[in-house]
CHARMM-style PDB file with segment names, atoms N, HN, CA, C and O in Angstrom:
ATOM      1  N   LEU     1     131.033 109.742 109.927  1.00  0.00      PROA
ATOM      2  CA  LEU     1     131.055 110.002 111.504  1.00  0.00      PROA
ATOM      3  C   LEU     1     132.149 111.481 111.623  1.00  0.00      PROA
ATOM      4  O   LEU     1     133.339 111.618 111.339  1.00  0.00      PROA
ATOM      5  N   VAL     2     131.121 112.446 112.171  1.00  0.00      PROA
ATOM      6  HN  VAL     2     130.154 112.335 112.401  1.00  0.00      PROA
ATOM      7  CA  VAL     2     131.925 113.715 112.257  1.00  0.00      PROA
ATOM      8  C   VAL     2     131.944 114.200 113.777  1.00  0.00      PROA
ATOM      9  O   VAL     2     131.024 114.171 114.594  1.00  0.00      PROA
ATOM     10  N   ASN     3     133.140 114.614 113.910  1.00  0.00      PROA
ATOM     11  HN  ASN     3     133.887 114.638 113.246  1.00  0.00      PROA
ATOM     12  CA  ASN     3     133.441 115.194 115.518  1.00  0.00      PROA
ATOM     13  C   ASN     3     133.386 116.784 115.123  1.00  0.00      PROA
ATOM     14  O   ASN     3     134.272 117.418 114.549  1.00  0.00      PROA
ATOM     15  N   GLU     4     132.269 117.203 115.524  1.00  0.00      PROA
ATOM     16  HN  GLU     4     131.550 116.688 115.990  1.00  0.00      PROA
ATOM     17  CA  GLU     4     132.025 118.636 115.994  1.00  0.00      PROA
ATOM     18  C   GLU     4     132.963 119.310 116.316  1.00  0.00      PROA
ATOM     19  O   GLU     4     133.568 120.139 115.636  1.00  0.00      PROA
ATOM     20  N   GLU     5     133.180 118.909 117.642  1.00  0.00      PROA
ATOM     21  HN  GLU     5     132.688 118.235 118.194  1.00  0.00      PROA
ATOM     22  CA  GLU     5     134.415 119.780 118.734  1.00  0.00      PROA
ATOM     23  C   GLU     5     135.785 119.736 118.106  1.00  0.00      PROA
ATOM     24  O   GLU     5     136.567 120.685 118.160  1.00  0.00      PROA
ATOM     25  N   LEU     6     136.042 118.569 117.494  1.00  0.00      PROA
ATOM     26  HN  LEU     6     135.406 117.798 117.450  1.00  0.00      PROA
ATOM     27  CA  LEU     6     137.547 118.516 116.967  1.00  0.00      PROA
ATOM     28  C   LEU     6     137.518 119.146 115.452  1.00  0.00      PROA
ATOM     29  O   LEU     6     138.579 119.600 115.024  1.00  0.00      PROA
ATOM     30  N   GLY     7     136.595 119.184 114.797  1.00  0.00      PROA
ATOM     31  HN  GLY     7     135.733 118.815 115.145  1.00  0.00      PROA
ATOM     32  CA  GLY     7     136.486 119.660 113.532  1.00  0.00      PROA
ATOM     33  C   GLY     7     136.827 118.431 112.640  1.00  0.00      PROA
ATOM     34  O   GLY     7     137.237 118.760 111.527  1.00  0.00      PROA
ATOM     35  N   ILE     8     136.760 117.205 112.847  1.00  0.00      PROA
ATOM     36  HN  ILE     8     136.427 116.937 113.752  1.00  0.00      PROA
ATOM     37  CA  ILE     8     137.321 116.139 111.714  1.00  0.00      PROA
ATOM     38  C   ILE     8     136.095 115.451 111.311  1.00  0.00      PROA
ATOM     39  O   ILE     8     135.007 115.721 111.818  1.00  0.00      PROA
ATOM     40  N   ALA     9     136.231 114.720 110.565  1.00  0.00      PROA
ATOM     41  HN  ALA     9     137.116 114.500 110.153  1.00  0.00      PROA
ATOM     42  CA  ALA     9     135.373 113.672 109.784  1.00  0.00      PROA
ATOM     43  C   ALA     9     135.931 112.297 109.523  1.00  0.00      PROA
ATOM     44  O   ALA     9     137.004 112.209 108.927  1.00  0.00      PROA
ATOM     45  N   TYR    10     135.272 111.185 109.932  1.00  0.00      PROA
ATOM     46  HN  TYR    10     134.400 111.256 110.417  1.00  0.00      PROA
ATOM     47  CA  TYR    10     135.911 110.009 109.559  1.00  0.00      PROA
ATOM     48  C   TYR    10     135.033 109.405 108.460  1.00  0.00      PROA
ATOM     49  O   TYR    10     133.813 109.572 108.437  1.00  0.00      PROA
ATOM     50  N   PRO    11     135.740 108.665 107.511  1.00  0.00      PROA
ATOM     51  CA  PRO    11     134.825 107.871 106.489  1.00  0.00      PROA
ATOM     52  C   PRO    11     134.350 106.774 107.065  1.00  0.00      PROA
ATOM     53  O   PRO    11     135.060 106.131 107.838  1.00  0.00      PROA
ATOM     54  N   VAL    12     133.009 106.383 106.753  1.00  0.00      PROA
ATOM     55  HN  VAL    12     132.433 106.905 106.124  1.00  0.00      PROA
ATOM     56  CA  VAL    12     132.365 105.122 107.100  1.00  0.00      PROA
ATOM     57  C   VAL    12     132.290 104.264 105.734  1.00  0.00      PROA
ATOM     58  O   VAL    12     131.701 104.592 104.704  1.00  0.00      PROA
ATOM     59  N   ILE    13     133.082 102.999 105.991  1.00  0.00      PROA
ATOM     60  HN  ILE    13     133.561 102.733 106.828  1.00  0.00      PROA
ATOM     61  CA  ILE    13     133.107 101.911 104.796  1.00  0.00      PROA
ATOM     62  C   ILE    13     132.276 100.998 105.314  1.00  0.00      PROA
ATOM     63  O   ILE    13     132.326 100.801 106.529  1.00  0.00      PROA
ATOM     64  N   ASP    14     131.418 100.317 104.557  1.00  0.00      PROA
ATOM     65  HN  ASP    14     131.378 100.477 103.570  1.00  0.00      PROA
ATOM     66  CA  ASP    14     130.664  99.202 104.710  1.00  0.00      PROA
ATOM     67  C   ASP    14     129.729  99.495 106.046  1.00  0.00      PROA
ATOM     68  O   ASP    14     129.380  98.447 106.587  1.00  0.00      PROA
ATOM     69  N   GLY    15     129.312 100.545 106.609  1.00  0.00      PROA
ATOM     70  HN  GLY    15     129.596 101.397 106.169  1.00  0.00      PROA
ATOM     71  CA  GLY    15     128.636 100.952 107.739  1.00  0.00      PROA
ATOM     72  C   GLY    15     129.708 100.911 109.036  1.00  0.00      PROA
ATOM     73  O   GLY    15     129.221 100.991 110.164  1.00  0.00      PROA
ATOM     74  N   ILE    16     131.096 100.793 108.887  1.00  0.00      PROA
ATOM     75  HN  ILE    16     131.491 100.729 107.970  1.00  0.00      PROA
ATOM     76  CA  ILE    16     131.644 100.597 109.868  1.00  0.00      PROA
ATOM     77  C   ILE    16     132.561 102.295 109.989  1.00  0.00      PROA
ATOM     78  O   ILE    16     133.190 102.652 108.993  1.00  0.00      PROA
ATOM     79  N   PRO    17     132.551 102.920 110.846  1.00  0.00      PROA
ATOM     80  CA  PRO    17     133.602 103.979 110.932  1.00  0.00      PROA
ATOM     81  C   PRO    17     135.031 103.842 110.891  1.00  0.00      PROA
ATOM     82  O   PRO    17     135.448 103.077 111.761  1.00  0.00      PROA
ATOM     83  N   ASN    18     135.888 104.330 110.170  1.00  0.00      PROA
ATOM     84  HN  ASN    18     135.550 104.951 109.463  1.00  0.00      PROA
ATOM     85  CA  ASN    18     137.246 104.167 109.917  1.00  0.00      PROA
ATOM     86  C   ASN    18     137.889 105.227 110.504  1.00  0.00      PROA
ATOM     87  O   ASN    18     138.310 106.236 109.939  1.00  0.00      PROA
ATOM     88  N   MET    19     137.957 104.860 112.019  1.00  0.00      PROA
ATOM     89  HN  MET    19     137.615 104.040 112.478  1.00  0.00      PROA
ATOM     90  CA  MET    19     138.767 105.859 112.567  1.00  0.00      PROA
ATOM     91  C   MET    19     140.086 105.664 112.832  1.00  0.00      PROA
ATOM     92  O   MET    19     140.432 105.631 114.013  1.00  0.00      PROA
ATOM     93  N   ILE    20     140.879 105.530 111.983  1.00  0.00      PROA
ATOM     94  HN  ILE    20     140.598 105.557 111.023  1.00  0.00      PROA
ATOM     95  CA  ILE    20     142.300 105.752 111.936  1.00  0.00      PROA
ATOM     96  C   ILE    20     142.616 107.043 111.557  1.00  0.00      PROA
ATOM     97  O   ILE    20     142.168 107.564 110.536  1.00  0.00      PROA
ATOM     98  N   PRO    21     143.521 107.692 112.491  1.00  0.00      PROA
ATOM     99  CA  PRO    21     143.591 109.298 112.681  1.00  0.00      PROA
ATOM    100  C   PRO    21     144.301 109.695 111.044  1.00  0.00      PROA
ATOM    101  O   PRO    21     144.186 110.905 110.849  1.00  0.00      PROA
ATOM    102  N   GLU    22     144.861 109.100 110.077  1.00  0.00      PROA
ATOM    103  HN  GLU    22     144.954 108.117 110.235  1.00  0.00      PROA
ATOM    104  CA  GLU    22     145.213 109.295 108.626  1.00  0.00      PROA
ATOM    105  C   GLU    22     144.305 109.235 107.643  1.00  0.00      PROA
ATOM    106  O   GLU    22     144.512 109.603 106.487  1.00  0.00      PROA
ATOM    107  N   ALA    23     143.010 108.652 108.180  1.00  0.00      PROA
ATOM    108  HN  ALA    23     142.841 108.353 109.119  1.00  0.00      PROA
ATOM    109  CA  ALA    23     141.900 108.503 107.335  1.00  0.00      PROA
ATOM    110  C   ALA    23     141.090 110.058 107.425  1.00  0.00      PROA
ATOM    111  O   ALA    23     140.682 110.649 106.425  1.00  0.00      PROA
ATOM    112  N   ALA    24     140.956 110.577 108.859  1.00  0.00      PROA
ATOM    113  HN  ALA    24     141.288 110.097 109.670  1.00  0.00      PROA
ATOM    114  CA  ALA    24     140.489 111.581 108.871  1.00  0.00      PROA
ATOM    115  C   ALA    24     140.471 112.832 108.067  1.00  0.00      PROA
ATOM    116  O   ALA    24     141.422 113.070 107.322  1.00  0.00      PROA
ATOM    117  N   ARG    25     139.441 113.669 108.161  1.00  0.00      PROA
ATOM    118  HN  ARG    25     138.669 113.475 108.766  1.00  0.00      PROA
ATOM    119  CA  ARG    25     139.720 115.264 107.110  1.00  0.00      PROA
ATOM    120  C   ARG    25     139.097 115.872 108.161  1.00  0.00      PROA
ATOM    121  O   ARG    25     138.423 115.433 109.093  1.00  0.00      PROA
ATOM    122  N   ARG    26     139.645 117.575 107.655  1.00  0.00      PROA
ATOM    123  HN  ARG    26     140.193 117.932 106.898  1.00  0.00      PROA
ATOM    124  CA  ARG    26     139.103 118.539 108.492  1.00  0.00      PROA
ATOM    125  C   ARG    26     137.854 118.811 107.926  1.00  0.00      PROA
ATOM    126  O   ARG    26     137.636 118.579 106.737  1.00  0.00      PROA
ATOM    127  N   THR    27     136.862 119.370 108.816  1.00  0.00      PROA
ATOM    128  HN  THR    27     137.039 119.559 109.782  1.00  0.00      PROA
ATOM    129  CA  THR    27     135.729 119.694 108.286  1.00  0.00      PROA
ATOM    130  C   THR    27     135.292 121.363 108.576  1.00  0.00      PROA
ATOM    131  O   THR    27     134.205 121.881 108.321  1.00  0.00      PROA
ATOM    132  N   GLN    28     136.396 121.953 109.135  1.00  0.00      PROA
ATOM    133  HN  GLN    28     137.279 121.533 109.343  1.00  0.00      PROA
ATOM    134  CA  GLN    28     136.228 123.454 109.598  1.00  0.00      PROA
ATOM    135  C   GLN    28     137.429 124.050 109.164  1.00  0.00      PROA
ATOM    136  O   GLN    28     138.481 123.412 109.155  1.00  0.00      PROA
ATOM    137  N   LYS    29     137.332 125.536 108.707  1.00  0.00      PROA
ATOM    138  HN  LYS    29     136.477 126.055 108.713  1.00  0.00      PROA
ATOM    139  CA  LYS    29     138.754 125.859 108.220  1.00  0.00      PROA
ATOM    140  C   LYS    29     139.272 126.360 109.618  1.00  0.00      PROA
ATOM    141  O   LYS    29     138.389 126.561 110.452  1.00  0.00      PROA
ATOM    142  N   GLN    30     140.467 126.571 109.966  1.00  0.00      PROA
ATOM    143  HN  GLN    30     141.184 126.407 109.289  1.00  0.00      PROA
ATOM    144  CA  GLN    30     141.271 126.694 110.759  1.00  0.00      PROA
ATOM    145  C   GLN    30     141.184 128.550 111.225  1.00  0.00      PROA
ATOM    146  O   GLN    30     141.227 129.219 110.193  1.00  0.00      PROA
ATOM    147  N   ALA    31     141.099 129.256 112.250  1.00  0.00      PROA
ATOM    148  HN  ALA    31     141.064 128.713 113.088  1.00  0.00      PROA
ATOM    149  CA  ALA    31     141.294 130.369 112.254  1.00  0.00      PROA
ATOM    150  C   ALA    31     142.644 130.977 111.842  1.00  0.00      PROA
ATOM    151  O   ALA    31     143.656 130.401 112.242  1.00  0.00      PROA
ATOM    152  N   GLU    32     142.773 132.109 111.066  1.00  0.00      PROA
ATOM    153  HN  GLU    32     141.951 132.577 110.741  1.00  0.00      PROA
ATOM    154  CA  GLU    32     144.343 132.445 110.903  1.00  0.00      PROA
ATOM    155  C   GLU    32     144.920 133.034 112.129  1.00  0.00      PROA
ATOM    156  O   GLU    32     144.260 133.418 113.095  1.00  0.00      PROA
ATOM    157  N   ALA    33     145.882 133.064 112.041  1.00  0.00      PROA
ATOM    158  HN  ALA    33     146.418 132.753 111.256  1.00  0.00      PROA
ATOM    159  CA  ALA    33     147.036 133.725 113.307  1.00  0.00      PROA
ATOM    160  C   ALA    33     147.024 135.033 113.010  1.00  0.00      PROA
ATOM    161  OT1 ALA    33     147.703 135.822 113.669  1.00  0.00      PROA
TER     162      ALA     33
END
């Protein structure tokens, strides 16, 4: 499950999205300051 707006992806386990924040991973590089 991917949230394009936030740039994060959650794993799907046995067809169920695991939406625990600790399980999320970044899908986009952060802009350098």
